[in-house]
KOLMI-132517 format. One record per residue (C-alpha): x, y, z; residue in one letter. Coordinates in steps of 0.05 Angstrom, whole numbers, plus 5000, padded with zeros to 4 digits. Each point is the difference from the previous one (the first is absolute). Example, Ala and Ser with C-alpha at 12.3 -4.5 7.8 and 13.67 -1.06 7.14 Angstrom:
<pts>
524649105156A;502750694987S;
</pts>
This chain:
<pts>
612215050842M;501749314973S;504249924938G;493849704970N;494750554997P;494549474996F;502149655063D;494550005053L;503549595053S;497650185070G;493850374974K;493049865025I;494850064945A;492449955000V;496549854934V;492450024999T;495949634949G;505949524997A;496349344994S;500050024924R;501550424939G;504450625003I;500249995076G;502549295002E;505350154948A;502450615039I;500349605065A;504149464968R;504750504967R;501350385065L;501349355037A;505049774948R;503850655013Q;500449855074G;494050355031A;495849675054T;493150044967V;493450035036I;495249714949V;493150305011S;493049964970S;493149855025R;500649245007R;505449655039L;500049394954E;502250394939G;505250395040C;502849375031Q;500849664932A;504250584975V;504050045064A;501449264997D;502350064928A;504750565019I;502949595057T;500949404954A;503950454953D;504750195056G;496750655021G;496950245064V;492550155003A;494150015047E;492749974983A;495750525035V;492850094976P;497350714996C;493950294965H;502450714986V;492850224995G;499249845074N;503250495049M;500449485055E;504049544954D;504850564985I;501050145074G;501249265014T;505149944944L;504250595025F;499549775072E;502949344977H;505650354962L;501950415062R;500049405046E;503749514955R;504650444958Y;500050695032G;500850324933R;497550064928L;504550194942D;495649884939I;492550034989L;496949794934V;492750194997N;497549524947N;493349735025A;494250244957A;492949864981T;495650144940N;493149735017P;496250394946Y;500550014925F;494750394963G;497450694984H;502150525050I;492850245009L;498149315025D;505449955053T;497349655062D;501450365067P;502649365030G;505049904943A;502050735007F;501349935074E;503949354993K;504450294946T;501650635039V;501049625066D;505249534970V;503250394944N;500450685034L;498649985074R;503949365009G;506050274963Y;499650655039F;499949715070F;504949454984M;504650574978S;498650405063V;501749425045E;506149804959A;502450734997G;499750075075R;504349385010M;504950224946M;500550695031R;502049685066E;505549604967R;502750564956G;497049834933G;496949494953G;496649914933V;492849944979M;497449774933L;492850054977N;497449574944T;495350454961A;498149884927S;500150344932I;492450055012A;501950565049G;502650394940L;494749824948Q;493649655023P;497249454957S;492549934989P;496649605055G;505550115052Q;497950685026G;500849945075I;506149544994Y;503450514956A;498150575046I;503049625060S;506549884963K;500550734980A;499350175074A;505649515016V;504550374951I;498850675035N;500449675069M;506949754980T;502350714985R;497050275065A;503649485043F;506550104961A;499750755010A;498749975075E;504149395019C;506450144962G;502750405059E;499749345040H;504149634946N;493849644976I;499249914925R;493149884969V;498749814928N;494649674958A;500249444949L;494950054944L;499349324966P;496949934932G;496849364973L;503049455043T;498049265003R;497249905070T;493849685030A;497850715018F;499850174926A;497349334976S;493650314974A;504150404950L;503849394976F;493849574997D;496850474949N;503749874934P;497250634966D;502050465057F;506849675007Y;501550074926A;497950735001E;504350145061A;506249674971V;499250394935R;500550645042A;506749785031I;506150184958P;503649375026L;494149594976Q;499549565062R;497749995072H;504650015060A;501549455049E;499950135076P;507549905005G;501250604955E;496350445050M;504049685057A;506550214966D;497950735000I;497449945072A;506749745023L;503550604968T;495350495034L;500649705071V;507449864999S;506150465000D;499949964924A;494450515005G;502850405057S;498550684969Y;493249824971I;494550325041N;492850224984G;500249674932E;494849594962T;503649484958I;495749764942T;501549304976V;495249864943D;504049834938G;498850704973G;492349975001M;499150685032T;505050304951A;494849884946T;493850175040R;501650635039L;
</pts>
């Protein structure tokens, strides 16, 4: 263990949904601590832009597109990891989708399937593939980005909230069964964070004002604040944290649950 518990030198990390928002912030933070970061999301262009920015900042990164809702893409990603790096130390499951906003009784089957395919099935099989590689190498760390919606669903976000609740329990299941292989698995639960993914919330002044009133810190979060917690969880600084869901919401759930 390095004298710096946040040092990730020599580590290979995959961050999904890393072309923007929280995923991009996490990818940049891990690279600054020395990790070689595989920047992944659906489109190569967005991944490449982030990888290039990391390289310009003195880090090491590679852009590898992967739609986690597609099993073939997952297989291709891990085949590439085996051939080029031969190992994986850190997986951050961050890619997510939320194609439907409305009453739960009006949920479209297509939106349901897309949400489950990406937010749950994608996380599950990315974790299976990563866990197998980590087991071969004697350990590793996985981090799942869930949401406070997984604790307390908001109106109009039914299937999204359900998928995130499933991610929370999936995190515990993997942590319980993979700990014997020196694999730690935790979940990050962001609250209101300014990202393109959450732009609809910020673009509605009434909703935003109501949301901020419910946050004891009286403000939203920035992606970098989530990245700081992610770094702690995937580094030696969090070496005894396993099976936990870390809520980072400015105290919102303290007043709602």
